[in-house]
SEZARO-455309 format. One record per atom (N, C-alpha, C, CB): residue number from 1; residue in one letter; atom name; z, x, y. Coordinates in steps of 0.02 Angstrom, whole numbers, plus 50000, padded with zeros to 5 digits. Atoms other than C-alpha are relative to their C-alpha. Glycine has a CB too. Example, Ala and Ser with C-alpha at 12.3 -4.5 7.8 and 13.67 -1.06 7.14 Angstrom:
<atoms>
@pos 1 code a site N zz 50000 xx 50045 yy 49941
@pos 1 code a site CA zz 50390 xx 50615 yy 49775
@pos 1 code a site C zz 50000 xx 50045 yy 50060
@pos 1 code a site CB zz 50062 xx 49950 yy 50001
@pos 2 code s site N zz 49997 xx 49958 yy 49941
@pos 2 code s site CA zz 50357 xx 50684 yy 49947
@pos 2 code s site C zz 50037 xx 49961 yy 50055
@pos 2 code s site CB zz 49929 xx 50020 yy 50023
</atoms>
This chain:
<atoms>
@pos 1 code x site N zz 50069 xx 50012 yy 49980
@pos 1 code x site CA zz 53878 xx 50885 yy 48984
@pos 1 code x site C zz 49955 xx 50008 yy 49939
@pos 1 code x site CB zz 49978 xx 50049 yy 50056
@pos 2 code x site N zz 50050 xx 49998 yy 50053
@pos 2 code x site CA zz 53730 xx 50857 yy 48871
@pos 2 code x site C zz 49935 xx 50021 yy 50032
@pos 2 code x site CB zz 49993 xx 49930 yy 49964
@pos 3 code x site N zz 50064 xx 49976 yy 49973
@pos 3 code x site CA zz 53575 xx 50960 yy 48909
@pos 3 code x site C zz 49946 xx 49986 yy 49950
@pos 3 code x site CB zz 50004 xx 50075 yy 50018
@pos 4 code x site N zz 50055 xx 50018 yy 50043
@pos 4 code x site CA zz 53411 xx 50902 yy 48839
@pos 4 code x site C zz 49963 xx 50062 yy 49977
@pos 4 code x site CB zz 49951 xx 49952 yy 50035
@pos 5 code x site N zz 50036 xx 49943 yy 50028
@pos 5 code x site CA zz 53334 xx 51031 yy 48722
@pos 5 code x site C zz 49925 xx 49987 yy 50000
@pos 5 code x site CB zz 50026 xx 50015 yy 49930
@pos 6 code x site N zz 50071 xx 50020 yy 50003
@pos 6 code x site CA zz 53169 xx 50936 yy 48711
@pos 6 code x site C zz 49978 xx 49979 yy 50070
@pos 6 code x site CB zz 49989 xx 49943 yy 49948
@pos 7 code x site N zz 50021 xx 50018 yy 49932
@pos 7 code x site CA zz 53078 xx 50933 yy 48879
@pos 7 code x site C zz 49965 xx 49932 yy 50004
@pos 7 code x site CB zz 49954 xx 50053 yy 50027
@pos 8 code x site N zz 50033 xx 50066 yy 50001
@pos 8 code x site CA zz 52991 xx 50771 yy 48825
@pos 8 code x site C zz 50051 xx 49943 yy 49999
@pos 8 code x site CB zz 49955 xx 49995 yy 49940
@pos 9 code x site N zz 49947 xx 50050 yy 49999
@pos 9 code x site CA zz 53159 xx 50680 yy 48817
@pos 9 code x site C zz 50032 xx 49999 yy 50069
@pos 9 code x site CB zz 50054 xx 50015 yy 49945
@pos 10 code x site N zz 49973 xx 50008 yy 49933
@pos 10 code x site CA zz 53241 xx 50612 yy 48974
@pos 10 code x site C zz 50074 xx 49981 yy 49997
@pos 10 code x site CB zz 49961 xx 49947 yy 50039
@pos 11 code x site N zz 49929 xx 50015 yy 49996
@pos 11 code x site CA zz 53428 xx 50618 yy 49006
@pos 11 code x site C zz 50011 xx 49935 yy 50039
@pos 11 code x site CB zz 50039 xx 50058 yy 50033
@pos 12 code x site N zz 49993 xx 50061 yy 49961
@pos 12 code x site CA zz 53406 xx 50480 yy 49136
@pos 12 code x site C zz 49982 xx 49939 yy 49957
@pos 12 code x site CB zz 49957 xx 50003 yy 50063
@pos 13 code x site N zz 50019 xx 50056 yy 50045
@pos 13 code x site CA zz 53320 xx 50370 yy 49006
@pos 13 code x site C zz 50057 xx 49985 yy 49953
@pos 13 code x site CB zz 49936 xx 50018 yy 49960
@pos 14 code x site N zz 49942 xx 50010 yy 50044
@pos 14 code x site CA zz 53469 xx 50395 yy 48890
@pos 14 code x site C zz 50055 xx 49962 yy 50038
@pos 14 code x site CB zz 50027 xx 50068 yy 49974
@pos 15 code x site N zz 49952 xx 50036 yy 49958
@pos 15 code x site CA zz 53585 xx 50342 yy 49032
@pos 15 code x site C zz 49981 xx 49926 yy 50005
@pos 15 code x site CB zz 50002 xx 50031 yy 50071
@pos 16 code x site N zz 50022 xx 50069 yy 49993
@pos 16 code x site CA zz 53480 xx 50184 yy 49057
@pos 16 code x site C zz 50009 xx 49960 yy 49936
@pos 16 code x site CB zz 49928 xx 49998 yy 50021
@pos 17 code x site N zz 49995 xx 50035 yy 50064
@pos 17 code x site CA zz 53476 xx 50137 yy 48873
@pos 17 code x site C zz 50073 xx 49988 yy 49981
@pos 17 code x site CB zz 49964 xx 50039 yy 49944
@pos 18 code x site N zz 49929 xx 50009 yy 50015
@pos 18 code x site CA zz 53662 xx 50167 yy 48848
@pos 18 code x site C zz 50030 xx 49944 yy 50043
@pos 18 code x site CB zz 50038 xx 50066 yy 50012
@pos 19 code x site N zz 49975 xx 50050 yy 49954
@pos 19 code x site CA zz 53699 xx 50059 yy 49001
@pos 19 code x site C zz 49973 xx 49930 yy 49982
@pos 19 code x site CB zz 49982 xx 50017 yy 50072
@pos 20 code x site N zz 50032 xx 50065 yy 50008
@pos 20 code x site CA zz 53575 xx 49919 yy 48967
@pos 20 code x site C zz 50008 xx 49970 yy 49930
@pos 20 code x site CB zz 49927 xx 50006 yy 50016
@pos 21 code x site N zz 50000 xx 50025 yy 50068
@pos 21 code x site CA zz 53581 xx 49905 yy 48778
@pos 21 code x site C zz 50068 xx 50004 yy 49965
@pos 21 code x site CB zz 49950 xx 50037 yy 49959
@pos 22 code x site N zz 49936 xx 49989 yy 50034
@pos 22 code x site CA zz 53755 xx 49966 yy 48731
@pos 22 code x site C zz 50060 xx 49987 yy 50045
@pos 22 code x site CB zz 50003 xx 50071 yy 49975
@pos 23 code x site N zz 49946 xx 50011 yy 49952
@pos 23 code x site CA zz 53857 xx 49929 yy 48888
@pos 23 code x site C zz 50047 xx 50060 yy 50003
@pos 23 code x site CB zz 50039 xx 49937 yy 49983
@pos 24 code x site N zz 49964 xx 49937 yy 49995
@pos 24 code x site CA zz 53911 xx 50112 yy 48890
@pos 24 code x site C zz 49976 xx 50036 yy 50063
@pos 24 code x site CB zz 49989 xx 50045 yy 49935
@pos 25 code x site N zz 50018 xx 49967 yy 49937
@pos 25 code x site CA zz 53916 xx 50201 yy 49057
@pos 25 code x site C zz 50019 xx 50074 yy 49997
@pos 25 code x site CB zz 50035 xx 49966 yy 50059
@pos 26 code x site N zz 49991 xx 49928 yy 49994
@pos 26 code x site CA zz 53894 xx 50390 yy 49069
@pos 26 code x site C zz 49976 xx 50019 yy 50070
@pos 26 code x site CB zz 49961 xx 50040 yy 49943
@pos 27 code x site N zz 50016 xx 49978 yy 49932
@pos 27 code x site CA zz 53857 xx 50495 yy 49224
@pos 27 code x site C zz 49931 xx 50032 yy 50002
@pos 27 code x site CB zz 50053 xx 50051 yy 50025
@pos 28 code x site N zz 50065 xx 49969 yy 49993
@pos 28 code x site CA zz 53675 xx 50524 yy 49265
@pos 28 code x site C zz 50001 xx 50053 yy 50056
@pos 28 code x site CB zz 49946 xx 49947 yy 50015
@pos 29 code x site N zz 50009 xx 49951 yy 49947
@pos 29 code x site CA zz 53624 xx 50673 yy 49370
@pos 29 code x site C zz 49942 xx 49978 yy 50043
@pos 29 code x site CB zz 49988 xx 50072 yy 49972
@pos 30 code x site N zz 50057 xx 50013 yy 49956
@pos 30 code x site CA zz 53504 xx 50668 yy 49515
@pos 30 code x site C zz 49962 xx 50064 yy 50011
@pos 30 code x site CB zz 50023 xx 49970 yy 50066
@pos 31 code x site N zz 50038 xx 49941 yy 49981
@pos 31 code x site CA zz 53380 xx 50788 yy 49588
@pos 31 code x site C zz 49964 xx 50031 yy 49941
@pos 31 code x site CB zz 50046 xx 50051 yy 50030
@pos 32 code x site N zz 50039 xx 49965 yy 50051
@pos 32 code x site CA zz 53301 xx 50920 yy 49480
@pos 32 code x site C zz 50031 xx 49996 yy 49930
@pos 32 code x site CB zz 49992 xx 50072 yy 50020
@pos 33 code x site N zz 49967 xx 50006 yy 50065
@pos 33 code x site CA zz 53429 xx 50892 yy 49340
@pos 33 code x site C zz 49998 xx 49929 yy 49971
@pos 33 code x site CB zz 50072 xx 50022 yy 50006
@pos 34 code x site N zz 50001 xx 50071 yy 50020
@pos 34 code x site CA zz 53395 xx 50704 yy 49326
@pos 34 code x site C zz 49980 xx 49990 yy 49928
@pos 34 code x site CB zz 49953 xx 49962 yy 50045
@pos 35 code x site N zz 50025 xx 50010 yy 50068
@pos 35 code x site CA zz 53298 xx 50717 yy 49164
@pos 35 code x site C zz 50025 xx 50052 yy 49951
@pos 35 code x site CB zz 49925 xx 49999 yy 50000
@pos 36 code x site N zz 49978 xx 49946 yy 50043
@pos 36 code x site CA zz 53384 xx 50872 yy 49095
@pos 36 code x site C zz 50073 xx 49997 yy 49979
@pos 36 code x site CB zz 49988 xx 50064 yy 50033
@pos 37 code x site N zz 49928 xx 49997 yy 50014
@pos 37 code x site CA zz 53572 xx 50843 yy 49102
@pos 37 code x site C zz 50032 xx 49931 yy 50007
@pos 37 code x site CB zz 50034 xx 50051 yy 50048
@pos 38 code x site N zz 49962 xx 50062 yy 50001
@pos 38 code x site CA zz 53685 xx 50697 yy 49061
@pos 38 code x site C zz 50073 xx 50019 yy 49993
@pos 38 code x site CB zz 49977 xx 49952 yy 49943
@pos 39 code x site N zz 49929 xx 49983 yy 50003
@pos 39 code x site CA zz 53872 xx 50707 yy 49095
@pos 39 code x site C zz 50038 xx 49942 yy 49968
@pos 39 code x site CB zz 50028 xx 50015 yy 50071
@pos 40 code x site N zz 49958 xx 50049 yy 50033
@pos 40 code x site CA zz 53994 xx 50617 yy 48982
@pos 40 code x site C zz 50072 xx 50015 yy 50019
@pos 40 code x site CB zz 49990 xx 50001 yy 49921
@pos 41 code x site N zz 49932 xx 49992 yy 49979
@pos 41 code x site CA zz 54165 xx 50594 yy 49056
@pos 41 code x site C zz 50038 xx 49937 yy 49984
@pos 41 code x site CB zz 50005 xx 50016 yy 50075
@pos 42 code x site N zz 49962 xx 50062 yy 50011
@pos 42 code x site CA zz 54297 xx 50460 yy 49062
@pos 42 code x site C zz 50038 xx 49982 yy 50064
@pos 42 code x site CB zz 50048 xx 50008 yy 49941
@pos 43 code x site N zz 49957 xx 50026 yy 49945
@pos 43 code x site CA zz 54388 xx 50353 yy 49187
@pos 43 code x site C zz 50050 xx 49955 yy 49967
@pos 43 code x site CB zz 49958 xx 49962 yy 50056
@pos 44 code x site N zz 49949 xx 50041 yy 50031
@pos 44 code x site CA zz 54551 xx 50286 yy 49123
@pos 44 code x site C zz 50014 xx 50021 yy 49929
@pos 44 code x site CB zz 49980 xx 49927 yy 50002
@pos 45 code x site N zz 49979 xx 49985 yy 50069
@pos 45 code x site CA zz 54621 xx 50280 yy 48949
@pos 45 code x site C zz 49946 xx 49977 yy 49951
@pos 45 code x site CB zz 50068 xx 49966 yy 49984
@pos 46 code x site N zz 50049 xx 50016 yy 50052
@pos 46 code x site CA zz 54490 xx 50288 yy 48813
@pos 46 code x site C zz 50032 xx 50014 yy 49933
@pos 46 code x site CB zz 49935 xx 50042 yy 50009
@pos 47 code x site N zz 49973 xx 49992 yy 50067
@pos 47 code x site CA zz 54529 xx 50271 yy 48631
@pos 47 code x site C zz 49951 xx 50038 yy 49956
@pos 47 code x site CB zz 50016 xx 49931 yy 49968
@pos 48 code x site N zz 50043 xx 49968 yy 50049
@pos 48 code x site CA zz 54461 xx 50360 yy 48480
@pos 48 code x site C zz 49942 xx 49953 yy 49982
@pos 48 code x site CB zz 50040 xx 50021 yy 49937
@pos 49 code x site N zz 50052 xx 50049 yy 50016
@pos 49 code x site CA zz 54365 xx 50200 yy 48443
@pos 49 code x site C zz 49946 xx 49999 yy 50054
@pos 49 code x site CB zz 50031 xx 49930 yy 49993
@pos 50 code x site N zz 50049 xx 49996 yy 49946
@pos 50 code x site CA zz 54281 xx 50212 yy 48614
@pos 50 code x site C zz 49952 xx 50058 yy 49990
@pos 50 code x site CB zz 50035 xx 50006 yy 50069
@pos 51 code x site N zz 50043 xx 49942 yy 50013
@pos 51 code x site CA zz 54218 xx 50385 yy 48573
@pos 51 code x site C zz 49958 xx 49990 yy 49938
@pos 51 code x site CB zz 50043 xx 50063 yy 49992
@pos 52 code x site N zz 50039 xx 50015 yy 50060
@pos 52 code x site CA zz 54164 xx 50328 yy 48400
@pos 52 code x site C zz 49940 xx 49955 yy 50017
@pos 52 code x site CB zz 50044 xx 49965 yy 49947
@pos 53 code x site N zz 50054 xx 50045 yy 49977
@pos 53 code x site CA zz 54061 xx 50191 yy 48485
@pos 53 code x site C zz 49946 xx 50040 yy 50036
@pos 53 code x site CB zz 50028 xx 49945 yy 50046
@pos 54 code x site N zz 50048 xx 49958 yy 49965
@pos 54 code x site CA zz 53979 xx 50319 yy 48599
@pos 54 code x site C zz 49961 xx 50043 yy 49951
@pos 54 code x site CB zz 50036 xx 50045 yy 50051
@pos 55 code x site N zz 50035 xx 49957 yy 50048
@pos 55 code x site CA zz 53940 xx 50437 yy 48455
@pos 55 code x site C zz 49952 xx 49960 yy 49957
@pos 55 code x site CB zz 50050 xx 50037 yy 49956
@pos 56 code x site N zz 50044 xx 50043 yy 50040
@pos 56 code x site CA zz 53867 xx 50294 yy 48353
@pos 56 code x site C zz 49938 xx 49981 yy 50041
@pos 56 code x site CB zz 50037 xx 49935 yy 49977
@pos 57 code x site N zz 50057 xx 50016 yy 49957
@pos 57 code x site CA zz 53757 xx 50244 yy 48501
@pos 57 code x site C zz 49954 xx 50060 yy 50008
@pos 57 code x site CB zz 50024 xx 49976 yy 50069
@pos 58 code x site N zz 50041 xx 49940 yy 49994
@pos 58 code x site CA zz 53698 xx 50424 yy 48525
@pos 58 code x site C zz 49963 xx 50014 yy 49935
@pos 58 code x site CB zz 50043 xx 50060 yy 50018
@pos 59 code x site N zz 50033 xx 49992 yy 50065
@pos 59 code x site CA zz 53660 xx 50434 yy 48339
@pos 59 code x site C zz 49941 xx 49952 yy 49995
@pos 59 code x site CB zz 50049 xx 49990 yy 49942
@pos 60 code x site N zz 50052 xx 50050 yy 50001
@pos 60 code x site CA zz 53560 xx 50273 yy 48353
@pos 60 code x site C zz 49941 xx 50020 yy 50045
@pos 60 code x site CB zz 50027 xx 49932 yy 50021
@pos 61 code x site N zz 50053 xx 49977 yy 49955
@pos 61 code x site CA zz 53464 xx 50342 yy 48502
@pos 61 code x site C zz 49960 xx 50058 yy 49969
@pos 61 code x site CB zz 50029 xx 50022 yy 50067
@pos 62 code x site N zz 50033 xx 49946 yy 50035
@pos 62 code x site CA zz 53425 xx 50496 yy 48400
@pos 62 code x site C zz 49953 xx 49973 yy 49946
@pos 62 code x site CB zz 50051 xx 50048 yy 49969
@pos 63 code x site N zz 50041 xx 50031 yy 50052
@pos 63 code x site CA zz 53362 xx 50390 yy 48256
@pos 63 code x site C zz 49939 xx 49965 yy 50029
@pos 63 code x site CB zz 50042 xx 49950 yy 49959
@pos 64 code x site N zz 50054 xx 50035 yy 49966
@pos 64 code x site CA zz 53254 xx 50293 yy 48379
@pos 64 code x site C zz 49952 xx 50047 yy 50036
@pos 64 code x site CB zz 50028 xx 49949 yy 50049
@pos 65 code x site N zz 50043 xx 49951 yy 49968
@pos 65 code x site CA zz 53179 xx 50454 yy 48448
@pos 65 code x site C zz 50009 xx 50005 yy 50075
@pos 65 code x site CB zz 49929 xx 49984 yy 49986
@pos 66 code x site N zz 49987 xx 49998 yy 49929
@pos 66 code x site CA zz 53254 xx 50431 yy 48621
@pos 66 code x site C zz 50040 xx 50062 yy 50019
@pos 66 code x site CB zz 50039 xx 49937 yy 50022
@pos 67 code x site N zz 49957 xx 49941 yy 49989
@pos 67 code x site CA zz 53379 xx 50574 yy 48606
@pos 67 code x site C zz 49973 xx 50058 yy 49959
@pos 67 code x site CB zz 50073 xx 49986 yy 49981
</atoms>
């Protein structure tokens, strides 16, 4: 799980950007944790390259001020 340290950043927004712009699907939370916690899991066999792609996307989101 990834918990947002900055209350001005939204975990749900990160979910949306990863899905819409990077075609990467992570697990959004609902309720009171919607904007605070993002769960990263896997379904099926993922490769090291898949994780590298996720980390590169998260780095990009950080550079863009989204993360």
